[in-house]
N, C-alpha and C positions, 0 to 999 in steps of 0.2 A: 249134442244129446244125438236119439237115434224116437223110429214113432214110438214102436215100443215102449217108449221115456214118454208116451202122452198120454191121460187116460183120459177118455172124450167124456164118457159118462160120472165120473166123478171130478172131472174138471181139475185134473194133476198134474204137473209135472217131476217127472225124478231124476234127480241130480246124479247120476255115479260112472261120470265120464271124463273126459275131460281131450282135449285139440290138442297139437303142438306141432307142430311145423320145423323138421331141423335139414337145413338144407342137407344136400343127400339122400337123404334117408325120405326124407318129405312128409307128410303128415300118416301122424299117427297115435293112437289114443294106450293117455294114460287114466291112474285112476281120481281124484279130486287132492287136493289142496292135502289137505286133511278130515281126520275123521267126520266133523261136521258138516263140512264139504257135502260129502250123500246126503242127500235129506229127501223131503217129499211136498212140495212144495203150493197149498192151490190157491188154485188160477180164477181170474172170472170169465161167467157164464158166452162175456164178448170179447176175452182173448179167442177163448175156446171157436167164434166164427171165425176171426180170421184166422186160426191156428184152422179150420174147415175148407178156406177160400182154399190158403196154401198151398191144401192137402190136394186140393183137385191139378190146382198147378200143373204139382206136383207128379201126378200119377200120369197128367197128360205129356210129358215129359218124359217122363219114362215107357206109355206105349209108341212117341214118336225115335223114339233113341229103337226102340225096338231090341236087338243081339248087341248094341253097343253101346247097349246100360249097362253102368258099375254100381250094382248092388247094393251099398250100402247098411240105405234101411238112416241113414244121415237126414235132418229134417235140412240141415241146410249144407246145397251142394253146389260144385257147376253141374253147367248144362248135360253133360254124359254123368249124372249119379253121383259123380266122383267125390270124397270130400272137399269142402275149402281148404283156404289154409285161415289161419284165426283172425289173420288182417284184415282179410275178404271183409267183411263187415265191417270198418271202419274206413274201408271204401263207398260201399256202399253205403253208408252213413252218413260220406261225406258227400256224396252223387245225392243223395236226397234234399240236405241241409245245399245246397248250391242252387237249390229248383226251389229255392222257401225264399222264409224271412225269418226263418226261423237262423240261434245263434250259436255258432258254430262246438261241438259236445263228443265226447269219447262218447263206445257205451263204457269203460266206466265210467263217466257224468253222468249218461243219464241209472246206471246202478247206487251212485248217490244222490240222485233227484229224485228218485224209487221210496232206498230208506227215508231220505227227510220229510217227504208230504204222507209216507205212512208215520213218523214219528210226527208232523205238525196235526196228525189226523185223530188224533189220539190211541193210533192201535197203539196195546204194552211189548214192551219194553223185548220180553223176551218171548213178543210174534216176532217182530222185527227181527234180534236177535239171526230167531231162528232158516227168514226166512231170506237172508240175512250170506248165511255159512257160517254165524260167529261161534266158536266154541263153548265162548262166553256171555254174558251179558255186558256184564266191562267190559267190555272190545269194543259193542257197538256204543257205547255210555260212553266209551272214552273218544271216540271216533268223528263222534255227533251232539258230542254236549253242547252245544249253541243251538243247535236245533231243538234239543229238549229243554232248552231255558225257554227261549219262547214259549215252546209247546206247557209251558211250564205257567207261564204269563199271561197262556188262554189256558184256562184251569181256574188260573185265578178270577182272570174276569163273566169265570163264565163260573164260577161261585155265587161272585161276588148277587151276580146279573139275576140268579136267582134268589138268591136272601132278600135281597130289594122289592123283590116281588112281592116275596111272607110277609115281609114288614105292612109296606104299603096296603096289603085288604082289609 
């Protein structure tokens, strides 16, 4: 992601590129895996509060480095502004987890957790599929069928609760 992909007034990010690392070539940019991987995603205001704090750090790094700054415009950078390798995120997450009581998880595991939480909390499957970048809702349904089953059970209980209140009134 680059800063131009973040809309601070609309609270959206646009996914339109991905980073890869190749020995001998370094980090390079390519298009996302498929057509639906390129998308605009609405995020919460809270995420943008953190993103604003991060941007202040970023601009501070830029000032501190002066002419040594590598102007990649990427969000996730080394201290001199040059792009990080994609595996750096895994290393950062491992460091955070090792300093806490959190269970070990990968960035991909965080993606699954995010999608599972959306489904479990009643977000419609079409919206979840879009946020996940799945080209078909059936892909989301196939991968997360166990979560959907739990959400359906919860929905049945909610309906039971609503009907019980109406009957007892």
